[in-house]
N, C-alpha and C positions, 0 to 999 in steps of 0.2 A: 444284764445282757449289755454287751456293748454294741455300738452300731456296726462295728466291723464283725462281730460275732454273729449278728442278725443277717448281715451280708453274706457272711460264709453259710449260715444255716440254709437260707434262701438259695444260694447258688448249689450247695449239695441235693436240695429238694429238686430242684431244676433240672440237673444233671441226672438224677435218678428217674425223673420223668421222661426227660428225652430220650435216655437209654431204652426205658420200658416201651416207648413209641416206636423207636427205631426197630426193636426186637420184632414187636408186632407186625410192623412194616414188612420187615425180612421174613417172616413165616408166611405172609400173603403174597410178597413178590420177591422172591430169593434171587440172587444173581447181581452183576454188575449192572447200575443204572446208566442208560446211554441215549443218546438222541440221534435219529435218522430223520431222514424226509420222505414223506409219500406226496403223491401227485392229488391234488383236489381239482374237483370239477367246478371250483366257484368262481364268479366272476368278479371283476375289479376294475375301476376305471369308469369313465361314463363317456357317452356320445362316440365320436369316431376314435377316442382313445381306450375304448372297452376291450377287455381281453377275458377269455375263459381260460381258466387252469394256470394254476401255482403249486408251489410245494409247500406244504406244511409240517411242521415238527411232529415227530411220534417220538414217545418215552417208551423205553424198553427196560425191563428188569430181566436180563438173562435174555432169553427168546421170547419172553411173555410180553405181550404189547400192554402197557399201562394205560396211556391214553393218547389221543390224536387232537391236534387242535383244529381238525376240520371243521368248519362252520363257526368258528371263532368270532364273536362279537368285538374283539380288539384289534383285528386283522391291520397291519400296517406292511401293505405289499412294496417290495422293491423289486426291481428289475436291473438285469445285468444284460448288456448286448455282447455279444461275439459273432464269430464267422459263421456258428452253427444256429444262430438266431437269438431270442430271448430266454433267460432264465428268470423266472419270479419266484419270489418266496415271502412267506408271511414273517416279517422282522419281528414284531411284537411278542408274537407267539413264541416264536424261536428263543427270544431272550427269556421268557417264563420257562420254557422246557428246560433250556441249558441250566437255569437255577436249579430246578427240581434235580436234574441229574446230578449236580455238583453236590446238593444237598441230600443225597441219598443216605438211607438208613445206615449202610456199612460205614460210610464218610463220616456220619455222625459218631457213630460208636468208636471208629479210630480217633477221632478229635477230643472224644470225651476219655479216652485211655491215654491218649499223649498228655490231656490236662491232668489226669490225676499222677502221671507219671511225675510231670513237672512240679506240683504240689507236693510229692513226694521229697523231690530234690530241693525244693525251698525248705521244706521241714528239716531236711538233713543239714543245710547249710546253714539255719537259724541255730540248731544244735551245735554245730562247729562254733559259730560267733560266740555262744554263750560259753563253751568250753574255753575258747581261747580268751576272748575279751573279759569275761567276768573276774578271772584272778588279776588280770593286767588292770583292769580299772579299780579294784580295790588297791592294789599296790601303788597306783598312781596317786589315788586320793591320800593315803599315806605318806607318801613322799612328799606332798605338798601341804600337808599339816591339816587334812580335814579330821572331823573326829570319826573315831571308830564306826564302822557301818553307815558312814555318808559317802555317797558318789557324786561326781560331777554330773550336772544335769544332761549333757550330750551322752556321756557313758552309759547313765542310768536309763535315760530314753531308748537308745539302742539295744540294751539287754532286755528293757520291758516289750519293746516291739518284737523281738526275737521269742517272746513267751517265757523269759526266766522269771522265776518266783522273786518279786522283789518286796515282799511284805517285810523282810529282816532289814530293809536298807531304807535311808532318807535319801531323797532327792535333794542336792545342794544347788544353789542358783549358779548360773554361769560363772567362771572366775571374774569377768569384768565386774559383776555385782558384788563381789565381794573385795573389790580393790587389791587383789592379789593375784597378779599374773605370773606364774612360775616360769614363764618363757622370757621374761625380761630380765 
């Protein structure tokens, strides 16, 4: 098994596991995953700068609350002042909840489906390259005097990368190695 094939097998297994995890999460928490805020009575600051109350992020799946960052140990409180007073929020937890909302199960399934579609397109393109370049590579090799079933290295390598069966062909060294450059 080639290293590329091992990576493809692992990617396929990881994709399947991700899809199954996303499916399980959708069963438990269906709907679009979004972030909103709720007021926390937590305290921040110290001494004369101590304040009570700030906004914490809440993750929702549809109408269902999945989690809130109230009482988070990673709180990083930011403040913004305007004519109505101060608005304070937990920036660190907001980033985490935004990430969770962006990595929702439906989004993961959508990305996996898009990846599968792109992989199908790549396979179609490889088949087209083989269909077009295979006969032309053989013709090119024949025109420039290579033995029967010999292909120039770049043509051979391209066809092989595209998945063509190359067991009936021999990879010839590049033209420069042959001291026979047909372009001269």
